C-alpha positions in Angstrom: -4.3 -165.0 3.4 -2.0 -162.0 3.1 -0.3 -162.7 6.2 0.4 -166.3 4.9 2.0 -165.2 1.9 4.1 -162.9 3.8 5.2 -166.1 6.1 6.0 -168.2 2.9 8.1 -165.1 1.6 9.9 -164.9 4.6 10.5 -168.8 5.0 11.8 -168.8 1.4 14.2 -166.0 2.1 15.5 -168.1 5.1 16.0 -170.8 2.9 18.0 -169.2 0.6 20.2 -167.6 3.3 20.7 -170.9 4.7 21.7 -172.5 1.5 25.4 -173.9 1.7 28.0 -171.4 -0.1 29.4 -174.2 -2.0 25.9 -175.0 -3.5 25.4 -171.3 -4.2 28.8 -171.5 -6.4 27.2 -174.4 -8.2 24.1 -172.5 -8.9 26.5 -169.6 -10.4 24.2 -167.1 -8.2 20.9 -168.2 -9.1 18.8 -168.4 -5.9 15.4 -169.8 -7.1 13.8 -172.2 -5.2 12.2 -173.8 -7.8 14.4 -176.5 -9.2 13.4 -175.7 -12.9 15.0 -177.3 -16.0 16.9 -174.2 -16.5 18.4 -173.9 -13.2 19.1 -177.8 -13.5 21.0 -177.2 -16.5 23.0 -174.3 -15.4 23.8 -176.5 -12.0 25.3 -179.7 -13.7 27.2 -177.7 -16.3 28.8 -175.8 -13.6 29.8 -179.1 -11.9 30.9 -180.2 -14.9 33.2 -177.6 -15.6 34.3 -177.4 -12.0 35.1 -181.1 -12.1 36.8 -180.6 -15.2 39.1 -177.8 -13.6 39.8 -180.2 -10.7 41.2 -183.0 -12.7 42.8 -181.4 -15.5 44.6 -178.6 -13.5 46.6 -181.1 -11.2 47.2 -183.4 -14.2 48.5 -180.7 -16.5 50.8 -179.7 -13.6 51.8 -183.3 -13.5 52.4 -183.6 -16.9 54.9 -180.6 -17.0 56.7 -182.0 -14.2 57.1 -185.1 -16.0 58.6 -183.1 -19.1 55.6 -183.5 -21.2 54.9 -179.8 -22.3 52.5 -180.5 -25.4 50.1 -182.7 -22.8 50.7 -180.2 -19.8 49.9 -177.3 -22.0 47.1 -178.8 -23.4 45.3 -179.9 -20.0 46.0 -176.5 -18.6 44.6 -174.8 -21.5 41.6 -177.2 -20.8 41.4 -176.1 -17.1 41.6 -172.4 -18.2 38.6 -172.8 -20.6 36.4 -174.4 -18.0 37.3 -171.7 -15.7 36.5 -169.0 -18.0 33.3 -170.9 -19.0 32.1 -171.0 -15.2 32.5 -167.3 -15.3 30.6 -166.9 -18.3 28.1 -169.1 -17.4 27.8 -167.1 -13.8 27.4 -163.7 -15.6 24.8 -165.0 -18.4 23.4 -168.2 -17.2 23.5 -169.0 -21.1 23.6 -172.9 -20.5 23.1 -173.8 -24.2 26.6 -171.9 -25.1 28.0 -172.7 -22.0 27.5 -176.4 -22.6 29.0 -176.4 -25.7 32.3 -175.1 -24.1 32.3 -178.3 -21.8 31.6 -181.0 -24.5 33.5 -179.9 -27.6 36.8 -179.4 -25.4 36.0 -182.6 -23.8 36.2 -184.5 -27.2 39.2 -183.3 -28.4 40.8 -183.9 -25.3 39.8 -187.4 -25.1 41.1 -188.0 -28.7 44.1 -186.4 -27.6 44.8 -188.6 -24.6 44.0 -191.9 -26.6 46.3 -190.8 -29.2 49.1 -189.8 -26.8 48.6 -192.1 -24.0 48.3 -189.4 -21.5 50.1 -189.8 -18.2 52.0 -193.3 -18.1 49.5 -194.5 -20.8 46.3 -194.1 -19.2 44.9 -191.6 -21.1 42.1 -194.0 -22.5 40.4 -194.5 -19.1 38.8 -191.1 -19.2 36.8 -191.6 -22.4 34.0 -193.3 -20.3 32.9 -190.1 -19.1 32.1 -188.6 -22.4 28.5 -190.6 -23.3 27.2 -189.3 -19.7 28.1 -185.7 -20.6 27.2 -185.6 -24.2 23.9 -187.1 -23.6 23.0 -184.7 -20.9 23.9 -181.7 -22.6 22.8 -182.0 -26.0 20.0 -184.6 -25.2 19.4 -188.1 -27.0 19.1 -187.2 -30.8 22.0 -184.7 -30.9 24.0 -186.6 -28.2 23.9 -189.8 -30.0 24.7 -188.4 -33.4 27.8 -186.6 -31.8 29.0 -190.0 -29.9 28.6 -191.8 -33.3 31.1 -189.3 -34.7 33.3 -189.5 -31.5 33.4 -193.2 -31.8 34.5 -193.2 -35.5 37.2 -190.7 -34.5 38.0 -193.2 -31.4 38.4 -196.2 -34.1 40.4 -193.9 -36.4 42.8 -193.0 -33.8 43.4 -196.4 -31.9 43.3 -198.4 -35.3 44.8 -196.2 -38.2 47.2 -194.1 -36.2 50.6 -194.3 -34.4 48.5 -194.0 -31.2 51.3 -195.2 -28.9 49.6 -198.1 -27.6 52.4 -200.2 -28.4 54.8 -197.9 -26.4 53.4 -199.0 -23.1 53.0 -203.0 -24.0 49.4 -203.4 -23.8 48.1 -206.5 -24.8 46.9 -206.1 -28.7 43.2 -207.1 -27.7 43.1 -203.9 -25.7 42.1 -201.5 -28.1 39.1 -203.6 -29.4 37.8 -204.2 -25.8 38.3 -200.3 -25.1 36.1 -199.9 -27.9 33.3 -202.7 -27.4 33.2 -201.2 -23.4 32.9 -197.6 -24.6 29.9 -198.6 -27.0 28.4 -200.5 -23.9 28.5 -197.3 -21.9 27.2 -195.3 -24.8 24.2 -197.7 -24.8 23.6 -197.7 -21.0 24.1 -193.9 -21.1 21.5 -194.0 -23.9 18.8 -195.9 -21.8 19.3 -194.0 -18.7 19.0 -190.7 -20.5 16.0 -191.8 -22.3 14.3 -193.1 -19.3 15.2 -189.7 -17.3 13.9 -187.4 -20.3 10.6 -189.5 -20.1 10.4 -189.0 -16.4 11.2 -185.3 -16.6 8.7 -184.9 -19.2 5.7 -186.7 -17.1 7.1 -184.8 -14.1 6.6 -181.4 -16.2 3.0 -182.3 -16.9 2.2 -183.4 -13.6 3.9 -180.2 -12.3 1.8 -178.0 -14.7 -1.4 -179.9 -13.7 -0.8 -179.5 -10.1 0.1 -175.9 -10.5 -3.4 -175.3 -12.4 -5.0 -177.0 -9.6 -3.4 -175.0 -7.2 -4.1 -171.6 -9.1 -7.3 -171.9 -10.8 -10.7 -172.6 -9.4 -11.8 -176.0 -10.9 -15.5 -174.9 -11.5 -15.1 -171.6 -13.4 -11.5 -172.0 -14.4 -10.6 -168.6 -13.1 -7.6 -167.9 -10.9 -8.6 -168.9 -7.3 -7.7 -166.9 -4.4 -4.3 -168.3 -4.1 -3.7 -167.5 -8.0 -5.1 -163.8 -8.0 -2.8 -163.0 -4.6 0.2 -164.6 -6.4 -0.3 -162.5 -9.5 -1.0 -159.3 -7.5 1.9 -160.1 -5.3 4.2 -160.7 -8.4 2.7 -157.7 -10.5 5.1 -154.8 -11.5 2.3 -152.4 -11.0 2.1 -150.6 -7.6 -1.5 -149.8 -8.0 -4.7 -151.8 -8.7 -8.6 -151.3 -8.3 -10.0 -154.0 -6.7 -13.5 -155.0 -7.8 -15.4 -157.2 -5.4 -18.4 -158.8 -6.4 -21.1 -161.1 -4.7 -24.3 -162.9 -6.4 -27.2 -161.5 -4.6 -29.3 -164.2 -3.4 -27.3 -167.0 -4.8 -28.3 -169.3 -2.0 -31.8 -169.6 -3.8 -30.8 -170.5 -7.0 -29.0 -173.6 -5.1 -32.2 -174.5 -3.1 -34.6 -174.0 -5.9 -32.6 -175.7 -8.6 -29.9 -177.8 -7.1 -26.2 -177.3 -7.1 -25.8 -178.4 -10.7 -27.5 -175.3 -11.8 -25.5 -173.4 -9.3 -22.4 -174.6 -11.0 -23.5 -173.7 -14.2 -24.3 -170.3 -13.2 -20.9 -169.7 -11.7 -19.8 -170.8 -15.0 -21.9 -168.4 -17.2 -20.7 -165.6 -14.5 -17.3 -166.3 -15.1 -17.7 -166.2 -18.9 -19.3 -162.9 -18.6 -16.9 -161.4 -16.6 -14.1 -162.7 -18.4 -15.3 -161.3 -21.7 -15.8 -158.0 -20.2 -12.5 -157.2 -18.6 -9.6 -155.0 -20.5 -6.5 -156.4 -21.7 -4.6 -156.3 -18.5 -7.6 -157.4 -16.1 -7.7 -160.4 -13.9 -10.5 -161.8 -12.4 -10.7 -164.7 -9.7 -13.4 -166.9 -8.1 -12.9 -165.4 -4.3 -14.7 -167.9 -2.7 -18.6 -169.4 -3.0 -20.4 -166.9 -5.1 -17.5 -164.2 -4.7 -15.5 -163.0 -7.5 -12.6 -160.5 -7.2 -11.4 -158.1 -10.3 -8.4 -156.5 -10.7 -7.8 -153.7 -13.2 -4.7 -151.2 -13.6 -3.9 -148.6 -16.3 -7.2 -146.8 -15.6 -8.9 -144.1 -13.2 -11.2 -145.0 -10.1 -14.0 -143.6 -12.2 -13.1 -146.1 -15.2 -12.9 -148.9 -12.6 -16.4 -147.8 -11.3 -17.7 -147.8 -15.1 -16.5 -151.5 -15.5 -18.2 -152.6 -12.4 -21.4 -151.0 -13.5 -20.8 -152.3 -17.0 -20.7 -156.1 -15.6 -23.3 -155.3 -13.4 -25.5 -154.3 -15.9 -24.7 -156.9 -18.3 -25.3 -159.9 -15.6 -28.5 -158.2 -15.0 -29.9 -158.3 -18.3 -28.6 -161.9 -19.3 -30.9 -164.6 -19.0 -29.5 -167.8 -17.4 -30.8 -171.0 -19.1 -30.0 -174.2 -17.6 -32.2 -177.4 -19.2 -35.7 -176.3 -18.5 -34.8 -173.7 -15.9 -34.5 -169.8 -16.6 -33.8 -167.3 -14.2 -31.8 -164.1 -13.8 -29.2 -163.1 -11.6 -27.5 -159.7 -10.1 -24.4 -158.7 -8.5 -23.2 -156.3 -5.9 -20.1 -154.6 -6.2 -17.6 -153.2 -3.7 -14.4 -151.2 -5.1 -11.2 -150.2 -3.5 -7.9 -149.1 -4.7 -4.5 -150.6 -3.8 -1.5 -148.5 -3.9 1.6 -146.9 -2.1 -0.4 -145.9 0.6 -3.0 -148.9 0.8 -1.6 -152.3 1.0 -3.3 -155.3 -0.6 -4.7 -156.5 2.6 -6.0 -153.2 3.4 -7.9 -152.6 0.0 -9.5 -155.9 0.1 -10.7 -155.3 3.5 -11.9 -151.6 2.2 -13.8 -153.5 -1.0 -15.3 -156.1 1.5 -16.7 -153.5 3.7 -18.2 -151.4 0.8 -19.7 -154.7 -0.7 -21.2 -155.5 2.6 -22.8 -151.9 2.4 -24.1 -152.2 -1.1 -25.9 -155.4 0.1 -27.1 -153.6 3.3 -28.5 -150.8 0.6 -30.7 -153.1 -1.5 -28.2 -155.0 -3.5 -27.5 -154.9 -7.2 -25.6 -151.9 -6.9 -21.7 -150.8 -6.8 -20.2 -148.9 -3.9 -16.8 -147.1 -4.0 -17.1 -145.1 -0.6 
């Protein structure tokens, strides 16, 4: 199993190395393989900012060339702001604040383009990108509220100010058509964002369930073998005491009382083990009737004492299922994972000592 984990780690490393440089640029240095919500937002916000720079920078230069210094300077200022925003996002990954630096300048820029006409009277054609960006960055509720205020600002700019529409010889009905088409885009963007948010929520719930199945034993609800190895591999502690336990003569329980009673016994054992653990202890169903316990921040003697505590607790406990009453015992093998002993080696040592405990008469703990 440890070899398999090593293979998966090596595969993930290769995936990260194989990720195109342009994609890493949009992830602003994030190399996680799991496309989480935070990583997705970092990616999209940076994509928005990058696209904003690609459009505002050349348009700003064109505006300056056409002797429109105010418009050109404003566009170049937006390009600079989005560039700084990318650098800030790369450094902090604070997508919430960074998103504000994308959307609020965009609101101001769009109103300004509508008011001035932009380059050759085409400023109003850019407003249709606003709904999708606003709803993605701020969600349905806040995004729609902001779009209502933006629409009101649009109405005031087009109908109640000298917005230069007449300077370009447009049909008088163009203003109302722009407004109505913008509202349609808001409506369609809202439907899309709502459906995507529902889909993402269901996807999160499904992912959580799958993760639970992948890392938890369905009978005892303890960590399974995969879950325990993942926790140990990811832990910041470099040393663990491993307590490998096996139920003595468990087959007799299944043969005499049936598998339902066997499952009950495993659940009861799991509860007794779990309630005996120290704060940072981990317990897992290692397989069949085996349990692996990992403890840190303690000495080898304290780990041995814990194994004996659990063993005596199990020995003294009366298991009751329907009309069946019975007792059970555990055998333990103990080993330590540290700088000189790998996890795989420690598990092998614990398994060997558990075997010696079984051969020596069961219901005992061996640490050498």
